[in-house]
N, C-alpha and C positions, 0 to 999 in steps of 0.2 A: 633225686631225680624227679620224684613226684612234686616236691615243691618248687622246682624249677618249672615243671609243666603248669602247675597252678598259677605261679607268677605271670608266665606267658598268657595264659588264658584271661587272667585279670586285666592285664594290659590291653590285650585284644579287645576285650569287651568294653573297656574304658575308651578305646579308640573309636568303637562303632557308636557307643553313646554319645560321644563328642561330636561325631559326624551328624547324628540325628538331632541333638540338642546341644549346639555348640555354646561355649562359655560366653556370657555376655556381661557388661558392665552393670546391666540392671539386675542381674541375679541376687538372690538374698545372700546373706553372709557377712561376717565381720570385715571391715575394711582390709585388715591384715590377711585374712584368709582368702578372700576373693582376689585380692591384687596378686598374692602368690600364686594362686591357681592360674590366673590370666597370664601372668609373666612366665609360668612354666608351658604354658601352651603356645606361646608366642615364638616365631622364628627370631634368629638374631636381628635380622633387618627390621622386623616389626617392633622388637625391644629397642633397638637403636633409634628408631623413629620417635619413640616417646620421650627421648632426651633433647629433641629439637624444639626450639621456639623461635618462629621467623616472622620478620616484619615485611612489609611490602611498600614500595613507593607509590604514592597517588591516592586520591580520594576513592577510587574504585579498586577492589581487590584484582590483582593481575591474574591472568590465566595460569602463570607459573605458580603462585601461592595456591591456587585451586588444585593444581596437579599434585603438589606436594601433600595436601590434605587428602585428596582422592587416592593417589597411588601409593602414598607412604603412611598415611594416617598419623602424621606427626603430632607431638604431644600438646603444642600451644602455638598461639600467634601474639604478636605484640603490637599494640596499636600506638602509633607515634602522632604528633601533632599534624604531620601532614596528611593524615588519614581522616582528620575530624572536623573539618570546617562545618559539614551539613550534618547535624544530628540525626535526622531522620534517615539519611542515606547510611550513615554509620550503623544504626540499628538494623537496617536490611542487610548490610554487609555481614554483622555478626551472626544474624540468623542464617544467611546463606552458607557461611562457612560452617557453622554447627551443623546444618542439615547434611552437608557432604561428610563430615567427621562421624556422625551418628550412623551413617550408613556403612561404615567401616566393618570388618569382620567381628570385632568385639564390642561394637556400639559404644566406643569411647568418646565422650565429649572432649572438646579443646579446653585447655586453659586459655582464657582470653584476657591479656594483661595489659596494663597501661601504667603511665606515670601521673597520677593525680594527687600530688602531695598536699596540695591547697597552697594559696599564695602564689608566689613566683612560677612554681612548675605546675602547669595545668595543660597536660596534653590533650585531654578531650574537652574541647572549646564548644562552639555552637551554643546550645541553650542551657549548658550547665552553670552552676554558681561560680562566680569569682569569690574567693574567700580571703581572709586576713592573713593565713599562713601560719607556719610553726612558731616563727619568733614572736608573733603576736600572742600565741597560746602561752609561750614562755613567759611573755611580759605580763600577761594576766595571772598566771601561776596556778590557775585551777585545773585539777585533773579532769574535772566534769567538762571543761571547755574542749580538752584534748578528745575526750570520749565522744561528745557530740559532734566535733568536727570530723573524726573518723567515721561516725554513723551517717552523718548527712551527706558527705562526699561518697560513702559507699553505697548508700541508698540511691544516689543519682546514677552511679555506675551500674548498679544492679538493674535498673529500668532499662538500660542500654544493652543488657546481656554481657556486660563485662564482670567477670567472676574473680579476677586477681588484680590487686593494686600494688605496685612497687612503693610502698609507704607502709609505716612511717620512716622518714628519714631521722636516724638517730645519730649522725655525725654531729660532732660537737663544734661549737664556734670557738675554736682554739687560735687559728691563724686569722688575724683580722683582715688581711690582705686577700683572702680567698675569693677568687672571681666565680667559684662554682658553688660553694655551700652558703655563706653568708646567713640570709634570712630563712633559708630552708632548715636551719637548725633551731631547735627549742632553745638553745642557749649554750653555756659553757659549763654548766654544772653537770657532771656525769649522771648523777643520782637523780637529779630533777628531769634530765632528759630520759632516764630509764622509767621513772614514773609516768611522765607524760606520753612517752612512747607506748608504754603497756596499755594506758587508757585509750590511746588512739587506736591501738590493735584491738581492743575489746569492742570499741565502737564499730569498727570495720566488720568484726565477726558477727556483730548483732544484726547487721544489714546483709549478711551472707557472703560477703567478699573476703577473699584470701589475703590477709596482709603480709607485706614483705619488708623486713627491715633492712636498711642499707645505710652506707656502703661498707660492708665488713672488710676489714677490721676497723675502719675509720678514715674518712677522707678530710676531716676537718683541720688537720695541722699541715696544710700546703697550700701555697698560693697557685700551684699548677692545676691544670685541667687534664685528667686521664684521657680525654677524647683525643688530645693531640701528642701527649708525651707520657712517659711512665714517672709519675712523681715518686721521689724518694724521701722518706720521712725518717729523720735520724734521731730516733728515740729508742731506748731499751725496752724489752718486753715488760720489764717491771712497771714502766710508765704506762704503756698500753693497758696492761692488766687493771691498773688503778684509775685509768681515765677512759680511753675509748672503748674498752671492752666492758665496762660496767653496764651500759644499757643491754648489751646482748647477753650478759649473765642474768640480768634481772628478767628479760623477755623470754629467755630460755626456760626459766622456772615457771612462767605464765603460760607455757605451751605454744610459743611462736611456731607458725607452721612453715614459714618460708623466710629465707636470709638470701640478700644478694651479695655476692662477692665482688670486691672492687680491685680495679687494676692499679695497685699501690705497692711499692717496695718498701721494705723496712730492714735496711742493711744491718743494723745493730741487733737483729733478732736471728734465731736460727734459720729463717727463711732465706737470709742474705739477700742476693739481688733478685730473686724469683719473685714475681708479683704475687700478692696474696691470693688473687683469683686462681693461680696456677700452682699454689704451694700446698702440698699434702700436709706439711707441718701446721700451716694456719688452719687448714679446713678440717683435717682428721684429728690431729695431736691436740689442737687448741680447742677449736670449736665443738667437735664432737666428744672428744675424751674429757678434756679438762673442764669445759663449760658443761658439757652433758646435753647439747642441743641434739633434738630428735627428728626435726623437720627436714624439708628440702632445701638444696642450696642451688642457686641460680646465678650464672654469671652476668655480670654487666656485658653490655654488647661486646662480643668478641671481635667486631670490626673496628674497634677502637685502637688507636695506635699504641695506647698503654699496654695492650694484651699482644698484638701481633708483632710488635717491634721486638719483643723479647723472645719469642718462640721462632720467628722467621717465616712463618706462613701460617694461614688461616688453618690448614689441615692440621699442622702439629699443634697448633694453639688448642684446637678443638680436643685432640686426643689428650694433651697435658691437663686441660681443664677437667675432663671427665676422671682421668687417673687420679687427679689431685683430690677428688671428692665432690665435685660439682655433680649435681643430678640432671641439671638442664643447661644446655649451652643456648645462649641467646644471639642471634644475628639480626641486625637492623634492617639489612636487605635480603632478598630471596635469591639464593644462589640456583644455578641450573641443576636439574634434577641428578645429573650425574657429574656434578662438579666434584673436584678432589676432596673437598671437605666431607662429602658423603662416601665416595668410593674408597677413599683411604681409611676411613673409620670401619667400613664394611670388612675391607681386607684385613685391617688389624684385628678385627674379632676373630677371623678365621685363623690368624697366625699367632696371636698372642692370648693365651688362655686367662691370664690375669686381667687383661683388658676387657675380654668378653664377659667375665664374671662381673667386673665393676659395672659394665653397661647394664647388665641384666638386673644388678642391684639397683642402679639409679632409675631404671624403668619401674621397679616394683615400688620404690619409694614414692615416685611420682604418682602411681596408680593408687596408692594409699591416701595421699592427699586429696586426689580428685574423688575418691569414694567418700571421704569424710565431709567434703564441701559441696560436691556437685550431685549429690544424690538426696532424695527424701525431702521433708518439708523444710521450707525456709531457703531453699537453694535458689541461686540466680536462674532465671529462665533461660533455657537454651536459645528459644526463638523469642526475641523481644516483642512485645505488644506495642505496635505502633501508636495506638490510641493513647496508651500511657505515656509514651515518649512525648506526645504533642500536649498532653494536659498536666503531666507532672514534673516536667523540666522547665525552669529551675524549680527545686522544691520549695513551696511556700513557707513550710515551718523552718526549713533550713535558712532561708534568707533573713527571717526574723532573728534566728540565732546568730549568723554571722555578722548582722548589724550590730548585735549586742555584744558579741566578742570583739569587734572592732573598737567600740566604745570602752570596753573594760580594759583594753591593752594600750590605749592612748597614754603616752609617757612625756611628761615634761623633763626635758634633759637638764636644764640648769633651773631648778626650781627657785634658787634665790633671785633670779632676775624678776624684778617687780613689774613686769609688763602685761601680765594675765590677770584677769581677762582684758582683751583687746576689743574695745568696742569701736564702732564707726566714729563716734565723737572724739575718743581719745587717739584714734589712729590718724585722724586728718586725711589727706589726700593718699590714698592707697594704690600701690601698684602690685598686681599679681604677676609673678614671672616664673615660667617653667615650660615644661614639654608636654603634659599631659591633659587632655580634654577634660577628664573628670575633675582634675584639680581646678580648672577655671570655672566649670559648673558649680562646684561646692563653693569656691571662693566668691563667685559673684551672688551666690545666695546669701552669704554671710556679710559681704560688703557690696551691696548693689551698685554703688556708684564708682567702684574701683576701675582704674585703667588696667590694661593688660599688655604683657610683652610675651609672645609665644615664640618658641625656636624648636627646631628638631635636632637631632644627634648630629646630622650633617652641616648644620648651621651653627654648630657651638662655637667654632673659631671666630666668626664674624659676630656672634652674640656677645663675646668678651667685651668689645667696645660699643657694640650696638645697643646694649641695654643702658648704657651710661646716660644719654640724654633723657631717656624715660625716667630713670631713677632720680635725676636732679630735680624733677618736677613733682617729685612725691614726697611726702612726710614719713610714710612707713612703706617698707617693701616686704611683701610676703612671698618668700622664695621656696620653690619646690626642688629639694635636693634628692637625687636618686643615685648618684655615682660620682666617678672622677670627672666625667665631662661636665656635669653641672658644676662641680666644685671649682672648676676653671673660671666659669661665668660668675659664680658667687663671689670669688675673691676680687673681681673687678669693683665691687661695691664698697670694698673696705675704706678706701680713702675718702668717701664721700660724706662720711659722718651722718649717715641717715639711721633712722630705726629700721633694723633689718630683723625680720621674724623668719625663721626657717621651718618649713614643714618637711621633715625628713621622712622618705618613704624607703622601703627595703632595708638595708643594713645602715644603722645610724652612726657607725664608726667614723664616717667622714666628718662628723660634727667636731670631733677632737681637733681638727686641723683649722677650725674657724671660731677660736674662743672669743672673737670680738664681737659675734652677733649678739643682738639684744635679747634674744630668746629663742628657744627651739623646742619643737614639739616632734615626737617620733610616732609615726605609725610604720607598719611593717609590710605593706604591699601596696600595689596600684589599683586594688579592687575600689569600686565606686565607694563602698561601705567605709573603706579607710579614710578616704578623703573627706567624706561627710563626717565622720567621727573626729578627724583631726581639726577641722574648722569649728566643729561645735566646742571643742575644748579650748580653742584659741579665743573664742569670743565668751567662753564662761558658761555655755548652755548645759555642759556636762562636766563632772570632775574628770580630771586626768589621774586615774589610779594606777596606771602601769608602771612597772619597775623594769629598768633595762636588765635583760636576762643574761648578762655577761659582766665579767669583772674587767 
């Protein structure tokens, strides 16, 4: 009886102390201990809110996203390309959202995440750097290039108050017809992807940004896009383990803090038809138990058809995602405050003890990562300094590095062709043909007297015949090839028997279907630096030392 009375008075005294001195994110203590204490003090709804990461539509934050932060104290926000045209406005927005979050009961900052992979995928535009991208890093082959790419991308994000990046992409370049991955991959070799992914991760961490590897367990072996459908990848687990999962196995050893789960089905594994993002076998049995991963798991956008089509509704999808082992559910749009996706989960916590414990575990895991990265020296500022935004973007050191990376990664695809270097004298009358303004700017710098033929995506059908009269008047055609649309235009030149040089951007696989061209140089993005490097290699100003990063 005395022991019960003593326990009662201890709990009562703890209650009064908590009322006078409430727990706060800023309190001292190890991340694990403080996270556990705060999670224990949270209501079920407060814990659930930490598992939500929401986006909003438009350049300005909507009143609704502000309400979710103020009234619910959600765990994070996701910044998409439609939010980022004006860099200063974005910085003000991040600061405003963090101010609201920090005024919450536990003073917990938001995870502010985006997709800034480099190269093709650059959601934060405005004044940030355009970069050569992952496949260029794979072509150069240097882990230091991956480290510095991660560092400079992270450094720019940190200036804007963005503390989490959904990168590195460690999907493999397995399916050459993929319209989603392509040059986002480091290449086809899983060990090389793991080494470069780990280096990129370390660079981001050095900049204070939380790296997130994606799309677990691997989106590279399909030509379908999980935004629209649920891709089914028919490989056994043994293949996955020795191929797609190798980078995750390597990164887990290096202390990877976050993984994004992908909406992908693997029917020949134990998950059967269940998307990996909703599969406890993939997330708990494989990722956590077999691989030994300790960080947090975040879903890809749950509003993608690849997720909701399987579960039947967004509410059921969100519950299944959390039960499967995800710690954060990400939604690209902001639901209403009392949308079923919220009310159903709150109700489920009351009725389902197992689900309640899983949500509270997810909240604790999320708090641990926040405390490791969003506290102390070197953390990304909660409120961006607008003067720094104006003066430090794009990063000047980063610009020099990305130009050097572009130069190191340039690849002559058919080195046996004796057409390089191509000088203005040996080229004769030159025609530059393509879709990109920076292609023509760099091309005219290399060949000042060149004629030009420009077309847009919507004009490609007419360009198939429209380019021919221009090409007949040229001795050499330098053609910019970026995808299937350009390929149709390029093929119209085959019967003219002209010297055709291709500058390939993004994925160079399309070159395999035009073996008749006189020569080809591959760069891996449409960044200005990539075009400059490509033309510099064509005219022999720099050596083309890159190697195609796939077999």
